[in-house]
C-alpha positions as CSV (number, residue, x, y, z in Angstrom):
1,X,0.0,0.0,0.0
2,X,1.1,3.6,-0.7
3,X,2.7,5.6,2.1
4,X,1.9,9.0,0.6
5,X,-0.4,10.2,-2.1
6,X,-0.9,13.6,-3.7
7,X,-4.4,15.0,-4.5
8,X,-4.3,16.9,-7.8
9,X,-7.5,18.8,-7.1
10,X,-9.1,21.3,-4.7
11,X,-12.3,21.9,-2.8
12,X,-14.6,19.3,-1.4
13,X,-13.3,16.4,-3.5
14,X,-9.7,17.0,-2.3
15,X,-11.0,17.0,1.3
16,X,-13.0,13.9,0.6
17,X,-9.9,12.0,-0.6
18,X,-7.9,13.3,2.3
19,X,-10.5,11.9,4.7
20,X,-10.3,8.4,3.3
21,X,-6.5,8.4,3.0
22,X,-6.2,9.4,6.6
23,X,-8.5,6.5,7.7
24,X,-6.2,4.2,5.7
25,X,-3.1,5.5,7.4
26,X,-1.8,7.2,4.2
27,X,-0.1,10.6,4.3
28,X,-1.5,13.2,1.9
29,X,-0.1,16.1,-0.1
30,X,-2.3,19.0,-1.3
31,X,-1.6,21.3,-4.1
32,X,-2.9,24.8,-4.3
33,X,-3.1,28.0,-6.4
34,X,-2.6,31.6,-5.1
35,X,-6.4,31.9,-4.6
36,X,-6.5,28.7,-2.6
37,X,-3.6,29.4,-0.2
38,X,-6.0,29.4,2.8
39,X,-8.3,26.7,1.5
40,X,-9.7,23.9,3.6
41,X,-7.9,21.1,1.6
42,X,-4.6,22.9,2.3
43,X,-5.3,22.9,6.0
44,X,-6.4,19.3,6.2
45,X,-3.5,17.7,4.2
46,X,-0.3,16.6,5.9
47,X,1.7,18.7,3.3
48,X,0.8,21.4,0.8
49,X,2.7,22.6,-2.3
50,X,2.0,25.9,-4.2
51,X,1.7,25.2,-7.9
52,X,0.9,28.6,-9.5
53,X,-1.5,31.4,-10.2
54,X,-5.2,31.6,-9.4
55,X,-6.5,30.7,-12.8
56,X,-6.7,26.9,-13.3
57,X,-4.7,27.1,-16.5
58,X,-1.8,28.5,-14.3
59,X,-2.0,25.9,-11.6
60,X,-4.4,22.9,-11.4
61,X,-4.0,22.3,-15.2
62,X,-0.2,22.4,-15.2
63,X,0.9,18.8,-15.5
64,X,4.6,19.6,-15.0
65,X,3.9,21.5,-11.7
66,X,2.0,18.5,-10.2
67,X,4.7,16.0,-11.3
68,X,7.3,18.3,-9.7
69,X,5.3,18.4,-6.5
70,X,5.2,14.6,-6.4
71,X,8.9,14.4,-6.7
72,X,9.5,17.1,-4.1
73,X,7.3,15.4,-1.5
74,X,7.9,11.8,-2.3
75,X,4.3,11.1,-3.2
76,X,4.0,7.6,-4.8
77,X,0.6,8.1,-6.3
78,X,-1.8,10.8,-7.4
79,X,-5.6,10.9,-7.0
80,X,-7.0,13.3,-9.6
81,X,-10.5,13.9,-8.1
82,X,-12.9,15.1,-10.8
83,X,-12.6,17.9,-13.4
84,X,-9.2,19.5,-14.1
85,X,-6.8,16.8,-15.2
86,X,-8.8,13.8,-14.1
87,X,-9.6,12.6,-17.6
88,X,-6.5,13.9,-19.4
89,X,-4.5,11.0,-21.0
90,X,-1.4,13.2,-21.1
91,X,-1.5,13.6,-17.3
92,X,-1.7,9.9,-16.7
93,X,1.2,9.4,-19.2
94,X,3.3,12.0,-17.5
95,X,2.9,10.4,-14.1
96,X,3.7,6.9,-15.6
97,X,6.8,8.3,-17.2
98,X,7.9,9.7,-13.8
99,X,7.3,6.4,-12.0
100,X,4.2,7.7,-10.2
101,X,1.0,5.7,-10.0
102,X,-2.2,7.3,-11.3
103,X,-5.2,6.4,-9.1
104,X,-7.5,5.9,-12.0
105,X,-7.9,3.9,-15.2
106,X,-5.2,3.1,-17.8
107,X,-4.4,5.6,-20.5
108,X,-6.0,3.5,-23.2
109,X,-9.4,3.7,-21.4
110,X,-9.0,7.4,-20.8
111,X,-8.2,8.0,-24.4
112,X,-11.0,5.7,-25.7
113,X,-13.7,7.1,-23.4
114,X,-12.5,10.7,-23.1
115,X,-13.3,11.4,-26.8
116,X,-17.1,11.4,-26.8
117,X,-17.2,10.6,-30.6
118,X,-14.8,7.6,-30.4
119,X,-16.5,6.4,-27.2
120,X,-19.8,6.1,-29.0
121,X,-18.2,4.1,-31.8
122,X,-16.6,1.8,-29.2
123,X,-19.9,1.4,-27.3
124,X,-21.7,0.4,-30.5
125,X,-19.0,-2.2,-31.2
126,X,-19.4,-3.6,-27.6
127,X,-23.1,-4.0,-28.1
128,X,-24.2,-1.0,-26.1
129,X,-27.3,0.9,-27.2
130,X,-26.5,4.3,-28.7
131,X,-28.4,7.4,-29.7
132,X,-28.8,8.2,-33.4
133,X,-26.6,11.1,-34.5
134,X,-23.5,12.3,-36.5
135,X,-20.1,11.5,-35.0
136,X,-17.9,13.0,-37.7
137,X,-16.0,16.3,-37.8
138,X,-18.4,19.3,-38.2
139,X,-16.4,22.1,-39.8
140,X,-18.7,25.1,-39.4
141,X,-22.2,26.3,-38.4
142,X,-23.7,25.8,-41.8
143,X,-22.6,22.2,-41.8
144,X,-24.1,21.8,-38.4
145,X,-27.4,23.0,-39.7
146,X,-27.4,20.5,-42.5
147,X,-26.5,17.6,-40.1
148,X,-29.2,18.7,-37.7
149,X,-31.8,18.6,-40.4
150,X,-30.7,15.1,-41.5
151,X,-30.8,13.8,-37.9
152,X,-34.1,15.6,-37.3
153,X,-35.0,18.3,-34.7
154,X,-34.6,18.5,-31.8
155,X,-30.9,17.8,-31.6
156,X,-28.2,18.2,-29.0
157,X,-24.9,19.8,-29.8
158,X,-22.1,18.5,-27.6
159,X,-18.4,19.0,-27.1
160,X,-16.4,15.9,-28.0
161,X,-14.1,16.4,-25.0
162,X,-16.9,17.8,-22.8
163,X,-18.4,17.3,-19.4
164,X,-20.0,19.2,-16.6
165,X,-22.6,20.8,-18.9
166,X,-20.0,22.8,-20.8
167,X,-20.1,22.9,-24.5
168,X,-23.7,21.7,-24.8
169,X,-26.6,23.3,-26.5
170,X,-30.2,22.1,-27.3
171,X,-31.5,23.2,-30.7
172,X,-35.0,23.1,-32.1
173,X,-34.3,25.0,-35.4
174,X,-31.6,26.3,-37.8
175,X,-31.1,29.6,-36.0
176,X,-30.6,27.9,-32.6
177,X,-28.2,25.4,-34.3
178,X,-26.0,28.3,-35.7
179,X,-25.9,30.0,-32.3
180,X,-25.5,26.8,-30.4
181,X,-22.6,25.6,-32.6
182,X,-20.8,28.9,-32.0
183,X,-21.3,28.9,-28.2
184,X,-20.6,25.2,-27.8
185,X,-17.3,25.4,-29.7
186,X,-16.2,28.5,-27.8
187,X,-17.0,26.9,-24.4
188,X,-15.3,23.6,-25.5
189,X,-12.2,25.5,-26.6
190,X,-12.0,27.5,-23.3
191,X,-12.8,24.5,-21.0
192,X,-11.0,21.6,-22.7
193,X,-8.7,23.0,-25.3
194,X,-10.6,21.1,-28.0
195,X,-13.4,22.8,-30.0
196,X,-14.8,19.7,-31.8
197,X,-18.5,19.0,-31.3
198,X,-20.9,16.3,-32.5
199,X,-24.7,16.3,-33.0
200,X,-27.1,13.6,-31.8
201,X,-30.9,13.2,-31.6
202,X,-32.5,14.7,-28.5
203,X,-34.6,12.2,-26.6
204,X,-37.9,13.7,-25.5
205,X,-38.8,13.4,-21.8
206,X,-35.4,11.8,-21.1
207,X,-34.1,10.6,-17.8
208,X,-30.4,10.8,-17.1
209,X,-29.4,7.5,-15.3
210,X,-25.9,6.4,-14.8
211,X,-24.3,3.1,-13.8
212,X,-21.3,3.0,-11.4
213,X,-18.7,0.5,-12.5
214,X,-15.6,-0.7,-10.7
215,X,-12.7,-2.7,-12.2
216,X,-9.3,-4.0,-11.1
217,X,-6.1,-4.9,-12.9
218,X,-7.0,-8.6,-12.7
219,X,-9.8,-8.5,-15.2
220,X,-12.7,-8.2,-12.6
221,X,-15.4,-5.6,-13.4
222,X,-18.6,-5.1,-11.4
223,X,-21.3,-2.5,-11.3
224,X,-22.8,-0.9,-8.1
225,X,-26.2,0.0,-9.4
226,X,-27.5,3.2,-10.8
227,X,-27.9,6.9,-9.9
228,X,-30.8,9.0,-11.1
229,X,-29.4,12.3,-12.2
230,X,-32.3,13.7,-14.2
231,X,-32.8,17.0,-12.3
232,X,-30.5,19.3,-14.1
233,X,-30.1,22.9,-15.0
234,X,-28.2,23.9,-18.2
235,X,-27.1,20.2,-18.4
236,X,-25.5,20.4,-14.9
237,X,-26.8,18.0,-12.3
238,X,-28.6,19.6,-9.3
239,X,-30.2,16.6,-7.5
240,X,-29.0,13.0,-7.7
241,X,-30.3,9.9,-6.0
242,X,-29.8,6.1,-5.7
243,X,-31.5,4.0,-6.6
244,X,-33.6,5.4,-9.4
245,X,-37.3,5.5,-8.5
246,X,-38.0,4.6,-12.2
247,X,-36.0,1.5,-12.9
248,X,-37.3,-2.0,-12.5
249,X,-35.0,-5.0,-11.7
250,X,-34.8,-6.1,-15.3
251,X,-33.8,-2.7,-16.7
252,X,-31.3,-2.2,-13.9
253,X,-29.7,-5.6,-14.7
254,X,-29.6,-4.9,-18.5
255,X,-28.1,-1.4,-18.0
256,X,-25.5,-2.8,-15.6
257,X,-24.6,-5.6,-18.0
258,X,-24.0,-3.2,-20.8
259,X,-22.0,-0.9,-18.6
260,X,-19.8,-3.8,-17.5
261,X,-19.4,-4.9,-21.1
262,X,-18.2,-1.5,-22.2
263,X,-15.7,-1.3,-19.2
264,X,-14.4,-4.7,-20.1
265,X,-13.9,-3.7,-23.8
266,X,-11.3,-1.1,-22.7
267,X,-9.8,-3.2,-19.9
268,X,-11.1,-0.7,-17.3
269,X,-9.7,-0.5,-13.8
270,X,-10.7,1.9,-11.0
271,X,-14.1,3.6,-10.5
272,X,-15.9,4.9,-13.6
273,X,-19.4,5.8,-14.6
274,X,-21.4,4.9,-17.7
275,X,-24.1,7.4,-18.4
276,X,-27.4,6.6,-20.2
277,X,-30.4,8.4,-21.5
278,X,-33.6,6.5,-20.7
279,X,-36.9,7.2,-22.4
280,X,-40.4,7.0,-21.0
281,X,-40.6,3.3,-22.0
282,X,-37.3,2.4,-20.2
283,X,-35.4,2.1,-23.5
284,X,-31.9,3.3,-22.7
285,X,-29.1,4.7,-24.8
286,X,-25.4,5.2,-24.1
287,X,-24.5,8.8,-23.5
288,X,-20.8,8.8,-22.4
289,X,-18.4,7.2,-19.9
290,X,-16.6,9.3,-17.3
291,X,-13.3,7.7,-16.5
292,X,-13.1,9.2,-13.0
293,X,-14.9,9.5,-9.7
294,X,-18.2,11.4,-10.1
295,X,-19.4,14.3,-8.1
296,X,-22.4,12.4,-7.0
297,X,-20.6,9.2,-5.9
298,X,-21.7,9.6,-2.2
299,X,-25.2,8.4,-2.9
300,X,-23.8,5.1,-4.2
301,X,-21.6,4.9,-1.1
302,X,-24.7,5.4,1.1
303,X,-26.8,2.6,-0.4
304,X,-23.9,0.1,-0.9
305,X,-21.9,0.8,2.3
306,X,-18.7,1.0,0.2
307,X,-16.0,3.7,0.2
308,X,-15.3,4.3,-3.5
309,X,-12.2,6.4,-2.9
310,X,-10.7,3.6,-0.8
311,X,-11.5,1.0,-3.5
312,X,-9.8,3.3,-6.1
313,X,-6.7,3.5,-4.0
314,X,-6.6,-0.2,-3.4
315,X,-7.1,-1.1,-7.0
316,X,-4.3,1.4,-8.0
317,X,-2.1,-0.4,-5.5
318,X,-2.7,-3.7,-7.4
319,X,-5.3,-5.3,-5.1
320,X,-8.2,-7.3,-6.4
321,X,-11.8,-6.1,-5.8
322,X,-13.0,-7.3,-2.4
323,X,-16.4,-8.4,-3.7
324,X,-18.1,-10.0,-6.7
325,X,-21.2,-8.8,-8.5
326,X,-23.4,-11.3,-6.5
327,X,-22.2,-9.7,-3.3
328,X,-23.3,-6.2,-4.2
329,X,-26.4,-5.1,-2.3
330,X,-28.4,-1.9,-2.4
331,X,-30.1,-0.9,0.8
332,X,-32.3,2.1,1.4
333,X,-32.3,5.4,-0.5
334,X,-29.9,8.3,-0.7
335,X,-30.3,11.8,-2.2
336,X,-27.6,14.4,-2.9
337,X,-28.3,18.1,-3.4
338,X,-25.5,20.3,-4.8
339,X,-25.2,23.6,-2.8
340,X,-23.9,26.3,-5.0
341,X,-22.9,30.0,-4.5
342,X,-25.4,31.4,-7.0
343,X,-28.6,33.5,-7.0
344,X,-31.6,31.5,-8.2
345,X,-33.7,34.7,-8.1
346,X,-31.5,36.2,-10.8
347,X,-31.3,33.3,-13.2
348,X,-28.7,31.5,-11.1
349,X,-25.9,33.9,-11.6
350,X,-22.7,33.0,-9.7
351,X,-22.1,34.7,-6.4
352,X,-18.6,35.3,-5.0
353,X,-17.5,36.5,-1.6
354,X,-16.8,35.5,1.9
355,X,-18.9,33.0,4.0
356,X,-19.6,35.2,7.0
357,X,-21.6,32.3,8.5
358,X,-21.3,28.6,7.5
359,X,-23.1,26.1,9.7
360,X,-23.8,22.8,7.9
361,X,-26.6,20.6,9.3
362,X,-26.0,17.3,11.1
363,X,-28.0,14.4,12.4
364,X,-29.1,10.8,11.6
365,X,-28.8,10.1,7.9
366,X,-27.2,13.5,7.1
367,X,-23.8,13.8,5.4
368,X,-22.1,17.0,4.2
369,X,-19.0,16.9,1.9
370,X,-17.5,20.3,1.7
371,X,-14.3,22.2,0.9
372,X,-15.1,25.5,2.7
373,X,-15.4,26.8,6.3
374,X,-16.8,29.9,8.0
375,X,-14.7,32.8,6.8
376,X,-13.6,31.2,3.6
377,X,-14.1,32.8,0.2
378,X,-15.9,31.5,-2.9
379,X,-13.6,32.6,-5.7
380,X,-14.5,33.7,-9.2
381,X,-11.8,31.3,-10.6
382,X,-13.5,28.0,-9.9
383,X,-16.7,26.1,-9.8
384,X,-19.0,27.9,-7.2
385,X,-19.9,24.7,-5.2
386,X,-20.1,25.2,-1.5
387,X,-21.0,21.7,-0.4
388,X,-22.8,18.4,-1.3
389,X,-25.6,17.7,1.1
390,X,-26.5,14.0,1.2
391,X,-29.3,12.3,3.2
392,X,-30.0,8.6,3.6
393,X,-33.1,6.8,4.7
394,X,-34.6,3.3,4.8
395,X,-37.0,4.6,2.2
396,X,-37.1,7.3,-0.4
397,X,-39.7,9.2,1.5
398,X,-37.5,9.2,4.6
399,X,-34.5,10.4,2.6
400,X,-36.6,13.2,1.1
401,X,-37.9,14.2,4.6
402,X,-34.4,14.3,6.0
403,X,-33.2,16.4,3.0
404,X,-36.0,18.9,3.5
405,X,-35.1,19.2,7.2
406,X,-31.4,19.5,6.5
407,X,-31.9,22.2,4.0
408,X,-34.0,24.2,6.5
409,X,-31.1,23.9,9.0
410,X,-28.2,24.7,6.6
411,X,-27.0,28.2,7.5
412,X,-25.1,30.2,4.9
413,X,-24.6,34.0,4.9
414,X,-22.3,36.4,3.2
415,X,-23.2,35.4,-0.4
416,X,-26.2,34.1,-2.3
417,X,-26.9,30.4,-2.5
418,X,-29.4,28.0,-4.0
419,X,-30.7,26.3,-0.8
420,X,-34.1,27.9,-1.3
421,X,-34.3,26.5,-4.8
422,X,-33.3,23.0,-3.6
423,X,-35.9,23.1,-0.9
424,X,-38.5,24.1,-3.4
425,X,-37.6,21.0,-5.5
426,X,-38.0,18.8,-2.4
427,X,-41.5,20.3,-1.9
428,X,-42.7,19.5,-5.4
429,X,-45.3,16.7,-5.6
430,X,-43.8,15.6,-8.9
431,X,-40.5,15.0,-7.1
432,X,-42.2,13.0,-4.4
433,X,-43.9,10.9,-7.0
434,X,-40.6,10.2,-8.7
435,X,-41.8,11.5,-12.1
436,X,-38.5,12.9,-13.1
437,X,-36.9,13.9,-16.4
438,X,-34.2,16.3,-17.6
439,X,-36.9,18.9,-18.3
440,X,-38.0,18.8,-14.6
441,X,-36.7,22.3,-13.8
442,X,-37.9,24.2,-16.9
443,X,-41.3,22.5,-16.6
444,X,-41.7,23.1,-12.9
445,X,-40.2,26.6,-13.0
446,X,-41.1,27.8,-16.5
447,X,-40.6,31.5,-15.7
448,X,-37.6,30.9,-13.5
449,X,-37.4,30.6,-9.8
450,X,-39.0,33.5,-7.9
451,X,-39.1,32.0,-4.4
452,X,-40.9,29.1,-2.9
453,X,-44.7,29.0,-3.2
454,X,-45.9,28.6,0.4
455,X,-49.3,27.2,1.5
456,X,-51.5,29.4,3.7
457,X,-50.7,27.1,6.6
458,X,-46.9,27.6,6.1
459,X,-47.3,31.3,5.8
460,X,-49.2,31.4,9.1
461,X,-46.5,29.4,10.7
462,X,-43.8,31.8,9.6
463,X,-45.8,34.8,10.9
464,X,-46.2,32.9,14.2
465,X,-42.5,32.3,14.4
466,X,-41.7,36.0,13.8
467,X,-44.2,37.1,16.4
468,X,-42.9,34.6,19.1
469,X,-39.3,35.7,18.3
470,X,-40.3,39.4,18.8
471,X,-42.2,38.5,22.0
472,X,-39.1,36.7,23.4
473,X,-36.8,39.6,22.4
474,X,-39.1,42.1,24.0
475,X,-39.4,40.0,27.2
476,X,-35.6,39.8,27.4
477,X,-35.2,43.5,27.0
478,X,-37.9,44.2,29.6
479,X,-36.1,41.9,32.1
480,X,-32.8,43.5,31.4
481,X,-34.1,47.0,32.2
482,X,-36.7,46.1,34.8
483,X,-34.8,47.5,37.8
484,X,-34.6,50.9,36.1
485,X,-37.9,51.2,34.4
486,X,-40.5,48.4,34.3
487,X,-41.8,47.9,30.7
488,X,-44.9,45.8,30.1
489,X,-44.6,43.4,27.2
490,X,-47.7,43.5,25.0
491,X,-49.4,40.3,24.0
492,X,-51.1,41.9,20.9
493,X,-48.9,42.5,17.9
494,X,-49.2,43.3,14.2
495,X,-46.9,41.4,11.8
496,X,-46.2,43.4,8.6
497,X,-45.4,40.8,6.0
498,X,-43.1,41.3,3.0
499,X,-41.8,44.4,1.2
500,X,-43.8,47.6,1.0
501,X,-46.8,47.7,0.8
502,X,-46.6,45.2,3.7
503,X,-49.6,43.0,4.5
504,X,-50.7,43.4,8.2
505,X,-51.5,40.3,10.3
506,X,-52.8,40.8,13.8
507,X,-51.6,38.2,16.3
508,X,-51.9,37.4,20.0
509,X,-48.9,35.8,21.8
510,X,-48.9,34.5,25.4
511,X,-46.6,32.1,27.3
512,X,-42.9,31.5,27.8
513,X,-40.1,29.5,26.3
514,X,-39.2,26.0,27.4
515,X,-39.6,22.3,26.3
516,X,-42.5,21.8,28.7
517,X,-44.0,25.3,28.3
518,X,-45.0,27.0,25.2
519,X,-46.7,29.9,23.5
520,X,-50.3,30.1,22.7
521,X,-50.4,31.9,19.4
522,X,-53.8,33.2,18.1
523,X,-54.0,34.1,14.4
524,X,-57.2,34.7,12.5
525,X,-59.2,33.3,15.4
526,X,-57.2,30.0,15.6
527,X,-55.0,29.2,18.6
528,X,-52.0,26.9,18.3
529,X,-49.3,25.9,20.7
530,X,-45.7,26.6,19.7
531,X,-43.1,25.0,22.0
532,X,-39.5,26.2,21.7
533,X,-36.3,26.9,23.8
534,X,-35.2,29.5,21.3
535,X,-33.4,32.5,22.8
536,X,-32.7,35.9,21.1
537,X,-29.4,35.5,19.3
538,X,-30.0,31.9,18.1
539,X,-30.0,31.6,14.3
540,X,-31.9,28.3,14.3
541,X,-35.5,28.3,15.5
542,X,-36.2,24.7,16.5
543,X,-39.7,24.1,17.9
544,X,-42.8,21.9,18.0
545,X,-46.1,23.2,16.6
546,X,-48.9,21.3,18.2
547,X,-46.4,18.5,18.8
548,X,-44.8,18.4,15.3
549,X,-41.1,19.2,15.1
550,X,-40.0,22.1,12.8
551,X,-36.8,24.0,12.0
552,X,-36.5,27.5,10.6
553,X,-33.8,30.1,10.4
554,X,-34.0,33.6,11.8
555,X,-32.1,36.8,10.9
556,X,-32.8,40.0,12.8
557,X,-32.2,43.6,11.9
558,X,-33.9,45.9,14.3
559,X,-37.6,45.1,14.4
560,X,-37.3,43.3,11.0
561,X,-37.2,39.5,11.1
562,X,-36.4,37.3,8.1
563,X,-37.8,33.8,8.6
564,X,-36.3,31.2,6.3
565,X,-38.0,27.8,5.8
566,X,-39.0,25.4,3.0
567,X,-37.2,27.5,0.4
568,X,-38.8,30.8,1.3
569,X,-37.2,33.8,3.0
570,X,-39.9,36.3,4.2
571,X,-39.1,39.6,5.8
572,X,-41.5,40.6,8.5
573,X,-41.7,43.6,10.9
574,X,-43.4,42.8,14.2
575,X,-44.8,45.9,15.9
576,X,-47.2,46.8,18.6
577,X,-50.9,46.8,17.4
578,X,-51.3,50.6,17.4
579,X,-48.0,51.0,15.5
580,X,-49.3,48.6,12.9
581,X,-52.3,50.8,12.2
582,X,-50.1,53.8,11.7
583,X,-47.7,51.9,9.4
584,X,-50.6,51.4,6.9
585,X,-50.6,55.2,6.4
586,X,-46.9,55.4,5.4
587,X,-46.2,56.2,1.7
588,X,-44.5,53.5,-0.5
589,X,-41.1,54.4,-2.0
590,X,-41.1,53.8,-5.7
591,X,-37.9,52.0,-6.9
592,X,-35.8,53.5,-9.7
593,X,-36.6,52.5,-13.3
594,X,-33.6,50.6,-14.7
595,X,-35.5,49.1,-17.6
596,X,-33.6,51.3,-20.1
597,X,-30.3,49.6,-19.2
598,X,-28.8,46.2,-20.0
599,X,-27.1,45.2,-16.8
600,X,-24.6,42.4,-16.3
601,X,-26.4,39.7,-14.3
602,X,-23.2,38.4,-12.8
603,X,-19.5,39.2,-12.3
604,X,-17.6,38.0,-15.4
605,X,-15.9,38.8,-18.7
606,X,-17.7,40.6,-21.5
607,X,-17.0,38.3,-24.4
608,X,-18.7,40.3,-27.1
609,X,-21.3,43.0,-27.8
610,X,-23.5,42.2,-30.8
611,X,-25.0,45.6,-31.4
612,X,-23.9,49.2,-32.2
613,X,-25.1,52.6,-31.0
614,X,-28.1,53.7,-32.9
615,X,-29.1,50.2,-33.9
616,X,-32.7,49.0,-33.6
617,X,-33.2,45.7,-31.9
618,X,-36.1,43.3,-31.6
619,X,-37.2,41.4,-28.5
620,X,-35.2,38.2,-28.2
621,X,-32.2,39.5,-30.2
622,X,-28.7,38.9,-28.9
623,X,-27.2,41.9,-27.3
624,X,-24.0,40.6,-25.6
625,X,-22.3,37.5,-24.2
626,X,-20.9,37.4,-20.7
627,X,-18.6,34.6,-19.6
628,X,-18.6,33.4,-16.0
629,X,-17.0,30.3,-14.6
630,X,-16.1,29.3,-18.2
631,X,-19.8,29.3,-19.2
632,X,-21.1,31.7,-21.9
633,X,-24.3,33.5,-21.1
634,X,-26.2,35.2,-24.0
635,X,-28.0,38.4,-22.9
636,X,-31.0,39.2,-25.1
637,X,-33.3,42.2,-25.6
638,X,-36.4,41.9,-23.5
639,X,-38.4,44.2,-25.8
640,X,-38.0,46.2,-29.1
641,X,-35.8,49.3,-28.8
642,X,-32.9,51.4,-30.0
643,X,-29.4,51.3,-28.6
644,X,-28.5,54.7,-27.3
645,X,-25.0,54.1,-25.8
646,X,-22.6,51.3,-25.2
647,X,-20.9,51.5,-21.8
648,X,-18.6,48.5,-22.0
649,X,-16.4,46.8,-24.5
650,X,-15.4,43.2,-25.3
651,X,-12.8,41.8,-22.8
652,X,-13.9,44.2,-20.1
653,X,-14.3,42.7,-16.6
654,X,-17.8,43.3,-15.3
655,X,-19.3,43.5,-11.8
656,X,-22.8,42.3,-11.1
657,X,-25.3,45.0,-12.2
658,X,-22.7,46.9,-14.1
659,X,-24.2,48.8,-17.1
660,X,-23.3,47.2,-20.5
661,X,-25.5,49.4,-22.7
662,X,-28.3,51.9,-22.6
663,X,-31.5,52.1,-24.7
664,X,-33.1,55.3,-25.9
665,X,-36.2,56.3,-24.0
666,X,-39.5,56.1,-26.0
C-alpha cells in the first residue's frame, strides 16, 4: 500500500480524498493555487505545495507542476478527483513516465472514453445501445445546420471532450443550431482546449441515469447499481439519488450488464461511470463514460456501504476487488443536493464573496461533503460549489424528509446560494412521485425561480415564528431594564409581511419558552401551541407546533425578522398593534426605473457586444455575451428598442449589475 499520495485537485473532492486516505493511514499532499492558499484542503492535508497562479490554467491544469510536487514530496501516487486533469490522457502518461501511480484507469481507457465521438463508436461495437446522431467532424455552423436537419430536430450539440454541462446546446431549429454551434465550440475550446463538437438526436422526456462501475487490474469488473441524475439545470446536475425511482430490476440488470461490457472492452480498472439516457418506456441509450470519480458518488456509497475512494486507492495499488457482482447489495435510498454559491432569483448567476456564516446541518442520515469553512471565500476562478448535502433513509420518503429538514437547517450567509431552490424542488409533488426527467426544472419553473410557493398554513407558521421571536426579544429587553424602568410586554402585535406595501397580520402571543412550556399563538381566530427553547441571538429556531417538530432560520435587523423555511425567506416587521395601524398610512417608495439599461447579471468577462449605438433591436435579439465560470451567457433584448449608448467593450471585466449598454427612451 502507498505511504503517501498527492491529490491533484481542490475543494470538497480534495477534502473527501484526504479523509479516506487518513483513515487508511496514508499521508496526503495537497496542491494549491494563489487563490487557494488558505483553502480547507490545504489545511487538512499533511503537506501542501503551491503550484501557480489563481487561474486553473496557471495551476491545477499544469501537469509539470504537479509532477514536480510529487517528486519534491515523495508522493507515490496521485488521485485526480474530478474535473481539471482527471480525464487527461497526457496527465496519466506524464505520471507513468515519472514512475508515479495514477489512481484511475489506464491511459487506453482514458483516451478511448475521453473522446465522446470515439467512445460512442466503441460502445456500439461492444453491443451497447447508442443514440442516433452524427459523429464526424463538423467544420462550421452551416454544416451543423445540414446535419441537424438530417438527424431531425430537436438535436443536442455536444463538445467531444466535454463534461459538466460545458459545450452543450439544445437546438430546435436552424437559428438555434447556428448560435449553439458557436457557443458550444467556444466553451469547448475554453474549457477543454478542444473545440470539436458532435450532434445527436435529443430524446424527448429523457431521464439521465448512470451506472457506477468498478474494475481492477486482474480483469474483474462489477457495477454498483444506478444513480438517477435527471434533475439538471443547463445540463449540470442539481439533485441525484440512488437507486432510481423509475428502474425495475430487469432494466437495472440490463443497463448494468451493458456498462460492464463497455468497461471490459477497454480493460477498465478503477471507478468509472457509464451514463445513459432513458426514455419513458425504459429504453436506454449510451451517453458517455466518465473515467473518474463522479461528483455524485456519495449516494452510491450510502446505499452500498462501500467507500469508492478507498477502493480506487486499493485497485491502483494492485489489489483485487474485495467483492463480486453477486455480493453487491443496495439498501435504502440516498439523495444528494449540490449547494452552490449562486442566485436562483437572478437566473442562477454565480455569487462570489466570503462566507460570513457557515453552519452545515447534522443528524441521523445526514452527510455533508464540503471544501469550505466559515470565513472562507468563494472565488471567481473555480466552480462555485459550497457543499454536497447527502441524506440517507430506509425509504425514499425518509431520505426526502431528511433532506428537507437538513436544507431548513443549513446556515449560509455572506453570499447568495441555492438552498431555497433545492428546498422548493423537495417540496414539489412531482419529485415526491418520482416523475423525473431532464426537463423537470424548466417544466416546474417555466418562468424561472421566484421563491418558494408557500401554502396558507406555512405562511401562518412563519408569521407565528416571527411574532414569538419578537415577543421573546421584547421580554428579554424588559427583564434587562426592569430594575430601572419596568416595561410591560404586550401580547397583541401586528406582523407586517413582505416588502412595501406590507400585509398586516394581527396576532396574539402569550406564554414562555421551554420544552414543557409553550406559547399560545392566536392568528385569525385560531390558537396553536408553539413550544421552543429559542433565545434571542440563536440563528436556528427549533420548535414543535402542536407536537410536530420544525426548524426555521431567523435573521434579525432591528424590528425586522427574516424567517427562512421550505425554500422561502420572508421579511416581517413585528410591531405593537397601534403602530401597525399607523404603518398602513406610510407612503411607499417607488424604486428607480432601470429598464432602459442592460445590466450584467453576474460578475464575469464581457466576451462580445452584438449591437452598435443607434441600432434598432427586436425582442429576443442577442445583445451581448458574458462569460462566468467558463460558461457563456447570452444576454437578449427583453423588448424592441434602439441602442443609445454602449458603456462597456469586449474583454472588459464586469461587476454584477454593471451597465453594459443603454436604450433610448421612448
